[in-house]
N, C-alpha and C positions, 0 to 999 in steps of 0.2 A: 614576780607576783608577791604580795605580802599577805601570808595566809595566817588566819587566827583559828585554832582548833581549841574547842571548849568540851571537855570531857564531864558527863553528869551522872557518872555511877558514884554511889556512896561506898562501894566496894574498892578499896585501894589496890593497885596492882591486878585488877581483876581483866575479864576478858575485854571490856569497853576501853580501858587504857592500853591494852596490848594492840588491840586494833588500831586505835589512834596513833600510838607510837609508830606502828608499821606505816601508817599513811604518811606521818610527819617525816619520817626518815627517807621515805621514797620521794617526797615533795622536795626536801632539802637536796637529794641527790640529783633532781632534776633541775636545781638552781634556784628554787624559790626561798623566799624567807619565811620561816614558820615559828609561831608562838604558840605554845600550848598551855592552856589554863585548866587546872584540875579543880573542879567545884568542891571535891572531897577535902582538899586543903585549904580552901577559902570560905570565908563568911560573906554569903549573900542572902539578905533579909528578903522577906516577901514584900512585893508592893503594896504600899498603903493607899493607893488610889485617892492620895490627898490632891493631885494635880499640881503640886508645888513646881514640878518640873515644866508646866506649861507657862508659869509666869517668871521663870528664871533660866530661860534659854537651855531647857533640857538637862539641867542640873537637878539631881535626885536630892531630896532633903535628908536622907539616909546618908551615913558616913561609913560605908563598909568596902569590902573588896570589889564590889561591882564598879566602883568608880575606876579602879585601874583597869578593869576589863572593858569598861566603855571607851577609855582612852586607846586601848589597843584596838578595839574595834573600828573606831574612826579613821584608823591609820590602815585598816585591812582591806585589801581587794576580794577577799572570799572569807566567808565564815563556815567552819565545818563543825557540826553538832554532833557528838558522839554519845549515845545514851542506850542503856539497857531497855527493855520494854517491861514494864510493870503493869498489870492490869490493862493491857491493851493501849498504853500510852508511854510517853517518855517519863523517867523517873521524876520524882518531885522536885529534885534540885534542878534538873534541867527545865522543868517548867516555870520554877521560880526565876531562873535566868532568864527565859524568854519573857515572862511578865515584866521583869525589871527593864528590858529593853524599850519598854514604853517610854521612859524618859529619853532615850537616845533618839526615838522616832520623832519627837518635837524638833529635833534639829534637822531632820530630813524631810519631814512633811511639812508643807505649808497649808494653812486653813483658810 
């Protein structure tokens, strides 16, 4: 199984990354392929709600690190999100990532 792990803590080497690393290590030991993307080291801009992706086969108009994450996501059998909880929700970085998956959904959902 190909697993993509996305960590959304702005705090490098914090509890979220420690937890995600432990998961990734165990998954690799079980024979799975694991890719870890740390949003704290990447540039992922907020969704512009421009719907460009709807007329361009799910390609986002923004040229940032989300494009490489979407490529990894398209090859993944499982997505694991790791985030601290801030104000009763996932971190802003994780929420931004989730919102940007909007472009990816166009490839997977037919209207």
